[in-house]
Structure formats: C-alpha cells, structure tokens
MDTraj code that builds the backbone (N, CA, C; nanometers):
import mdtraj as md
import numpy as np

residues = "UNK UNK UNK UNK UNK UNK UNK UNK UNK UNK UNK UNK UNK UNK UNK UNK UNK UNK UNK UNK UNK UNK UNK UNK UNK UNK UNK UNK UNK UNK UNK UNK UNK UNK UNK UNK UNK UNK UNK UNK UNK UNK UNK UNK UNK UNK UNK UNK UNK UNK UNK UNK UNK UNK UNK UNK UNK UNK UNK UNK UNK UNK UNK UNK UNK UNK UNK UNK UNK UNK UNK UNK UNK UNK UNK UNK UNK UNK UNK UNK UNK UNK UNK UNK UNK UNK UNK UNK UNK UNK UNK UNK UNK UNK UNK UNK UNK UNK UNK UNK UNK UNK UNK UNK UNK UNK UNK UNK UNK UNK UNK UNK UNK UNK UNK UNK UNK UNK".split()
xyz = np.array([
    [0.0048, -0.2486, 2.8893],
    [0.1146, -0.1556, 2.8677],
    [0.0686, -0.0619, 2.7539],
    [0.1155, 0.0562, 2.7615],
    [0.0924, 0.1551, 2.6646],
    [0.2000, 0.1362, 2.5488],
    [0.1483, 0.1296, 2.4293],
    [0.2408, 0.1060, 2.3113],
    [0.3352, 0.2185, 2.2964],
    [0.2823, 0.3467, 2.3059],
    [0.3739, 0.4575, 2.2884],
    [0.4889, 0.4532, 2.3856],
    [0.4593, 0.4136, 2.5132],
    [0.5596, 0.4080, 2.6160],
    [0.6619, 0.2947, 2.5699],
    [0.6202, 0.1811, 2.5212],
    [0.7109, 0.0772, 2.4858],
    [0.8024, 0.1215, 2.3726],
    [0.7463, 0.1973, 2.2721],
    [0.8320, 0.2479, 2.1584],
    [0.9280, 0.3445, 2.2073],
    [0.8834, 0.4338, 2.2992],
    [0.9788, 0.5335, 2.3541],
    [1.0867, 0.4644, 2.4358],
    [1.0545, 0.3610, 2.5187],
    [1.1541, 0.2883, 2.5942],
    [1.2594, 0.2248, 2.5046],
    [1.2067, 0.1605, 2.3987],
    [1.3020, 0.0955, 2.3016],
    [1.3906, 0.1943, 2.2305],
    [1.3247, 0.3054, 2.1860],
    [1.4081, 0.4138, 2.1150],
    [1.5136, 0.4673, 2.2063],
    [1.4870, 0.4901, 2.3306],
    [1.5839, 0.5411, 2.4274],
    [1.7011, 0.4480, 2.4396],
    [1.6709, 0.3184, 2.4464],
    [1.7795, 0.2128, 2.4607],
    [1.8613, 0.2120, 2.3264],
    [1.7988, 0.2431, 2.2134],
    [1.8656, 0.2392, 2.0878],
    [1.9513, 0.3694, 2.0683],
    [1.9321, 0.4699, 2.1438],
    [2.0132, 0.5920, 2.1392],
    [1.9464, 0.7016, 2.0442],
    [1.8325, 0.6716, 1.9863],
    [1.7656, 0.7702, 1.9020],
    [1.6240, 0.7852, 1.9509],
    [1.5971, 0.8575, 2.0577],
    [1.4599, 0.8544, 2.1139],
    [1.3624, 0.9248, 2.0184],
    [1.2398, 0.8736, 2.0221],
    [1.1414, 0.9232, 1.9326],
    [1.0986, 1.0616, 1.9728],
    [1.0686, 1.1450, 1.8697],
    [1.0162, 1.2820, 1.8943],
    [0.8777, 1.2930, 1.8472],
    [0.8323, 1.2025, 1.7726],
    [0.6963, 1.1990, 1.7131],
    [0.6463, 1.0496, 1.7191],
    [0.5119, 1.0405, 1.7481],
    [0.4527, 0.9087, 1.7586],
    [0.3083, 0.9212, 1.7142],
    [0.2673, 0.8165, 1.6342],
    [0.1248, 0.8107, 1.5896],
    [0.0800, 0.6657, 1.5926],
    [-0.0413, 0.6450, 1.6496],
    [-0.1105, 0.5177, 1.6331],
    [-0.1658, 0.5165, 1.4968],
    [-0.1566, 0.3989, 1.4236],
    [-0.2173, 0.3836, 1.2976],
    [-0.3664, 0.3621, 1.3071],
    [-0.4428, 0.4199, 1.2139],
    [-0.5816, 0.3940, 1.2111],
    [-0.6213, 0.4056, 1.0619],
    [-0.6977, 0.3050, 1.0198],
    [-0.7402, 0.2998, 0.8785],
    [-0.8540, 0.3983, 0.8511],
    [-0.8633, 0.4305, 0.7187],
    [-0.9692, 0.5198, 0.6917],
    [-1.1081, 0.4726, 0.7145],
    [-1.1173, 0.3325, 0.7297],
    [-1.2567, 0.2676, 0.7650],
    [-1.2804, 0.2792, 0.9147],
    [-1.1765, 0.3284, 0.9931],
    [-1.2025, 0.3437, 1.1347],
    [-1.1382, 0.2384, 1.2183],
    [-1.0979, 0.1294, 1.1563],
    [-1.0362, 0.0148, 1.2366],
    [-0.8855, 0.0489, 1.2732],
    [-0.8533, -0.0056, 1.3823],
    [-0.7132, 0.0081, 1.4258],
    [-0.6409, -0.1243, 1.4505],
    [-0.6964, -0.2333, 1.3925],
    [-0.6278, -0.3615, 1.3946],
    [-0.5756, -0.4037, 1.2600],
    [-0.4482, -0.4417, 1.2560],
    [-0.3822, -0.4703, 1.1335],
    [-0.3012, -0.5986, 1.1407],
    [-0.2759, -0.6585, 1.0187],
    [-0.1617, -0.7515, 0.9933],
    [-0.0421, -0.6653, 0.9731],
    [0.0734, -0.7055, 1.0288],
    [0.1927, -0.6329, 1.0147],
    [0.2953, -0.7129, 0.9378],
    [0.3480, -0.6562, 0.8297],
    [0.4468, -0.7193, 0.7446],
    [0.5789, -0.6352, 0.7484],
    [0.6912, -0.6992, 0.7556],
    [0.8112, -0.6198, 0.7671],
    [0.9337, -0.6971, 0.7142],
    [1.0413, -0.6178, 0.7018],
    [1.1735, -0.6693, 0.6616],
    [1.2802, -0.6055, 0.7454],
    [1.3336, -0.6796, 0.8418],
    [1.4381, -0.6312, 0.9284],
    [1.5673, -0.6003, 0.8571],
    [1.6059, -0.6737, 0.7539],
    [1.7218, -0.6494, 0.6894],
    [1.7322, -0.5226, 0.6125],
    [1.6259, -0.4979, 0.5309],
    [1.6255, -0.3736, 0.4486],
    [1.5599, -0.2576, 0.5162],
    [1.4810, -0.2845, 0.6161],
    [1.4119, -0.1763, 0.6861],
    [1.2942, -0.1243, 0.6172],
    [1.1791, -0.1863, 0.6507],
    [1.0571, -0.1450, 0.5893],
    [0.9403, -0.2187, 0.6533],
    [0.8226, -0.1636, 0.6395],
    [0.6962, -0.2202, 0.6884],
    [0.5757, -0.1720, 0.6236],
    [0.4707, -0.2545, 0.6252],
    [0.3390, -0.2087, 0.5826],
    [0.2334, -0.2928, 0.6615],
    [0.1145, -0.2409, 0.6603],
    [0.0106, -0.3163, 0.7340],
    [-0.1143, -0.3333, 0.6392],
    [-0.1936, -0.4346, 0.6735],
    [-0.3201, -0.4620, 0.6045],
    [-0.4301, -0.4554, 0.7128],
    [-0.5291, -0.3727, 0.6854],
    [-0.6426, -0.3571, 0.7779],
    [-0.7239, -0.4874, 0.7914],
    [-0.7495, -0.5218, 0.9205],
    [-0.8250, -0.6384, 0.9463],
    [-0.9741, -0.6262, 0.8949],
    [-1.0251, -0.5118, 0.8971],
    [-1.1674, -0.4905, 0.8639],
    [-1.1973, -0.4839, 0.7065],
    [-1.1129, -0.3889, 0.6446],
    [-1.1429, -0.3727, 0.5048],
    [-1.0346, -0.4175, 0.4085],
    [-0.9192, -0.4629, 0.4561],
    [-0.8119, -0.5108, 0.3718],
    [-0.7229, -0.4046, 0.3066],
    [-0.7494, -0.2812, 0.3373],
    [-0.6663, -0.1660, 0.2881],
    [-0.5248, -0.1801, 0.3310],
    [-0.4351, -0.1449, 0.2472],
    [-0.2905, -0.1584, 0.2789],
    [-0.2374, -0.0137, 0.3100],
    [-0.1566, 0.0037, 0.4156],
    [-0.0974, 0.1272, 0.4542],
    [0.0571, 0.1062, 0.4515],
    [0.1242, 0.1793, 0.3722],
    [0.2684, 0.1759, 0.3600],
    [0.3277, 0.2643, 0.4688],
    [0.4132, 0.2052, 0.5593],
    [0.4657, 0.2853, 0.6683],
    [0.5903, 0.3634, 0.6247],
    [0.5818, 0.4908, 0.6319],
    [0.6898, 0.5821, 0.5915],
    [0.7480, 0.5524, 0.4521],
    [0.6537, 0.5155, 0.3566],
    [0.6982, 0.4881, 0.2209],
    [0.8060, 0.3880, 0.2106],
    [0.8082, 0.2902, 0.2982],
    [0.9159, 0.1949, 0.3037],
    [0.8961, 0.0632, 0.2347],
    [0.7732, 0.0386, 0.1846],
    [0.7349, -0.0884, 0.1214],
    [0.8304, -0.1206, 0.0066],
    [0.8772, -0.0082, -0.0651],
    [0.9627, -0.0206, -0.1788],
    [1.1002, -0.0831, -0.1339],
    [1.1339, -0.0690, -0.0145],
    [1.2637, -0.1208, 0.0422],
    [1.2606, -0.2687, 0.0859],
    [1.1406, -0.3173, 0.0893],
    [1.1253, -0.4526, 0.1424],
    [1.1803, -0.5599, 0.0377],
    [1.2766, -0.6351, 0.0732],
    [1.3140, -0.7478, -0.0076],
    [1.2490, -0.8738, 0.0206],
    [1.2630, -0.9240, 0.1353],
    [1.1888, -1.0475, 0.1810],
    [1.0886, -1.0019, 0.2894],
    [0.9579, -1.0185, 0.2590],
    [0.8571, -0.9778, 0.3441],
    [0.8255, -1.0830, 0.4456],
    [0.8070, -1.0431, 0.5700],
    [0.7775, -1.1327, 0.6737],
    [0.6468, -1.0949, 0.7410],
    [0.5560, -1.1838, 0.7639],
    [0.4269, -1.1492, 0.8378],
    [0.4597, -1.1763, 0.9834],
    [0.4413, -1.0628, 1.0623],
    [0.4670, -1.0756, 1.2109],
    [0.3495, -1.1395, 1.2795],
    [0.3749, -1.2091, 1.3795],
    [0.2717, -1.2704, 1.4658],
    [0.3156, -1.2624, 1.6061],
    [0.2162, -1.2687, 1.6941],
    [0.2479, -1.2588, 1.8403],
    [0.2750, -1.4014, 1.8887],
    [0.3412, -1.4041, 2.0119],
    [0.3690, -1.5364, 2.0703],
    [0.2483, -1.6182, 2.0988],
    [0.1306, -1.5486, 2.1126],
    [0.0097, -1.6226, 2.1354],
    [-0.0625, -1.6659, 2.0175],
    [0.0031, -1.6578, 1.8983],
    [-0.0387, -1.7012, 1.7617],
    [-0.1436, -1.6062, 1.7054],
    [-0.1680, -1.4848, 1.7583],
    [-0.2515, -1.3858, 1.7050],
    [-0.1770, -1.3149, 1.5957],
    [-0.2366, -1.2837, 1.4933],
    [-0.1745, -1.2099, 1.3801],
    [-0.2266, -1.0662, 1.3583],
    [-0.3045, -1.0181, 1.4536],
    [-0.3575, -0.8818, 1.4376],
    [-0.3136, -0.7933, 1.5565],
    [-0.2762, -0.6727, 1.5187],
    [-0.2143, -0.5819, 1.6179],
    [-0.2776, -0.4399, 1.6021],
    [-0.2596, -0.3622, 1.7141],
    [-0.2709, -0.2215, 1.7128],
    [-0.1255, -0.1741, 1.6802],
    [-0.1069, -0.0871, 1.5834],
    [0.0307, -0.0512, 1.5442],
    [0.0533, 0.0967, 1.5672],
    [0.1742, 0.1269, 1.6098],
    [0.2155, 0.2704, 1.6238],
    [0.3573, 0.2853, 1.5659],
    [0.3749, 0.4070, 1.5201],
    [0.5003, 0.4400, 1.4564],
    [0.5625, 0.5608, 1.5248],
    [0.6870, 0.5463, 1.5642],
    [0.7683, 0.6470, 1.6309],
    [0.8767, 0.6873, 1.5381],
    [0.9142, 0.8260, 1.5411],
    [1.0252, 0.8698, 1.4620],
    [1.1140, 0.9505, 1.5432],
    [1.2454, 0.9404, 1.5088],
    [1.3502, 1.0317, 1.5664],
    [1.4007, 1.1059, 1.4484],
    [1.4296, 1.2289, 1.4780],
    [1.4761, 1.3193, 1.3705],
    [1.6238, 1.3537, 1.3859],
    [1.6865, 1.3995, 1.2711],
    [1.8156, 1.4575, 1.2788],
    [1.8055, 1.5946, 1.3553],
    [1.9089, 1.6271, 1.4252],
    [1.9132, 1.7380, 1.5130],
    [1.8709, 1.8681, 1.4329],
    [1.7875, 1.9459, 1.4867],
    [1.7401, 2.0755, 1.4318],
    [1.6708, 2.0634, 1.2981],
    [1.6212, 1.9504, 1.2653],
    [1.5475, 1.9276, 1.1315],
    [1.4205, 1.8481, 1.1490],
    [1.3452, 1.8358, 1.0438],
    [1.2338, 1.7504, 1.0422],
    [1.2643, 1.6243, 0.9557],
    [1.3916, 1.6072, 0.9270],
    [1.4299, 1.4829, 0.8475],
    [1.4422, 1.3685, 0.9405],
    [1.3716, 1.2635, 0.8981],
    [1.3680, 1.1328, 0.9794],
    [1.5051, 1.0700, 0.9890],
    [1.5398, 1.0329, 1.1056],
    [1.6727, 0.9672, 1.1278],
    [1.6470, 0.8111, 1.1544],
    [1.5454, 0.7878, 1.2342],
    [1.5176, 0.6503, 1.2743],
    [1.3710, 0.6298, 1.2851],
    [1.3184, 0.5143, 1.2364],
    [1.1798, 0.4768, 1.2441],
    [1.1655, 0.3546, 1.3269],
    [1.0656, 0.3615, 1.4125],
    [1.0297, 0.2416, 1.4990],
    [0.8855, 0.2027, 1.4848],
    [0.8513, 0.0700, 1.4539],
    [0.7262, 0.0268, 1.4390],
    [0.6973, -0.0703, 1.5510],
    [0.5949, -0.0261, 1.6429],
    [0.5508, -0.1048, 1.7507],
    [0.4225, -0.1661, 1.7287],
    [0.3987, -0.2727, 1.7943],
    [0.2709, -0.3426, 1.7868],
    [0.2201, -0.3957, 1.9184],
    [0.0908, -0.3912, 1.9457],
    [0.0281, -0.4259, 2.0671],
    [-0.0773, -0.5379, 2.0290],
    [-0.0665, -0.6566, 2.0932],
    [-0.1598, -0.7601, 2.0732],
    [-0.2800, -0.7457, 2.1634],
    [-0.3982, -0.7318, 2.0999],
    [-0.5207, -0.7133, 2.1820],
    [-0.5591, -0.8442, 2.2494],
    [-0.5087, -0.9534, 2.2018],
    [-0.5517, -1.0827, 2.2606],
    [-0.4714, -1.1154, 2.3941],
    [-0.3476, -1.0836, 2.3897],
    [-0.2681, -1.1182, 2.5160],
    [-0.1992, -0.9991, 2.5750],
    [-0.2140, -0.8787, 2.5172],
    [-0.1580, -0.7573, 2.5612],
    [-0.0097, -0.7370, 2.5520],
    [0.0571, -0.8243, 2.4829],
    [0.2038, -0.8053, 2.4588],
    [0.2333, -0.6909, 2.3643],
    [0.3203, -0.6047, 2.4054],
    [0.3585, -0.4907, 2.3234],
    [0.5124, -0.4957, 2.2987],
    [0.5558, -0.4469, 2.1776],
    [0.6956, -0.4448, 2.1475],
    [0.7231, -0.3767, 2.0159],
    [0.8528, -0.3437, 1.9995],
    [0.8884, -0.2942, 1.8629],
    [0.9205, -0.4098, 1.7813],
    [0.8573, -0.4236, 1.6636],
    [0.8691, -0.5345, 1.5791],
    [0.9725, -0.5119, 1.4729],
    [0.9940, -0.3866, 1.4283],
    [1.0896, -0.3516, 1.3319],
    [1.1286, -0.2103, 1.3494],
    [1.2621, -0.1800, 1.3194],
    [1.3074, -0.0402, 1.3223],
    [1.4117, -0.0337, 1.2128],
    [1.4348, 0.0904, 1.1745],
    [1.5444, 0.1059, 1.0700],
    [1.5875, 0.2534, 1.0742],
    [1.7114, 0.2632, 1.0195],
    [1.7764, 0.3963, 1.0110],
    [1.7483, 0.4542, 0.8651],
    [1.7038, 0.5750, 0.8616],
    [1.6843, 0.6415, 0.7309],
    [1.8101, 0.7014, 0.6876],
    [1.8384, 0.7056, 0.5641],
    [1.9637, 0.7760, 0.5131],
    [1.9530, 0.9157, 0.5129],
])
top = md.Topology()
chain = top.add_chain()
for i, resn in enumerate(residues, 1):
    res = top.add_residue(resn, chain, resSeq=i)
    for name in ("N", "CA", "C"):
        top.add_atom(name, md.element.get_by_symbol(name[0]), res)
traj = md.Trajectory(xyz[None], top)
C-alpha cells in the first residue's frame, strides 16, 4: 500500500484532507526511522536507523509530554515515515498534521499520530 494514499484516506475520514505530503528522508540518505510520538499533546520525532540523526516533525517535539516509541504489529521498530498537512482555508497556516508510517518488514501502513495545530 502507498503510504501517501493511506494518509490521504485517513485525513479524509478525519474531515481535514491533506493538501501537502512529504516522505521523510535523512540527510544521510536513509528513509528508515524509529518513530516517537505523543497522542495526548500532539507531537512526533524520528531517529534515523542509519546515522542516529533526529528529525523533529513540524517542530512538535517541544509539545511532547510522555514520549512513546511506536512499533509495528510484527515487532519491527523501523518505518518509512510520511507527513501530511491540511491547511486553514485560503492560507498556508497548518490546521492538522498527520504522521504516517509504513513497515518495510510486513508492509503495514497507517497513521500513527495526528494533531490539530492552534
């Protein structure tokens, strides 16, 4: 399954469809990450599998209260990660953020965390 399609599907069901989508890629070239998130506060960051670099998703790490490391049902902890954003009408101001992940081991894709921006 295409991760972008899954994020779009989820965002449509949520009522705030994505208008922008990007697959994450580390500066080292890797696209596999450990994903950490906080569903309560709305925030996420990833750590590169290859070089250990940390990428803060939408500058949301500062919002994380209790950090949770996401894992797949198959016990894999590394994902390809994509970020979709919905905007306020007629602006570039982010309204909703969706963080999707795709497991390269079992091919499960889903939105692991999403949050409303103020």
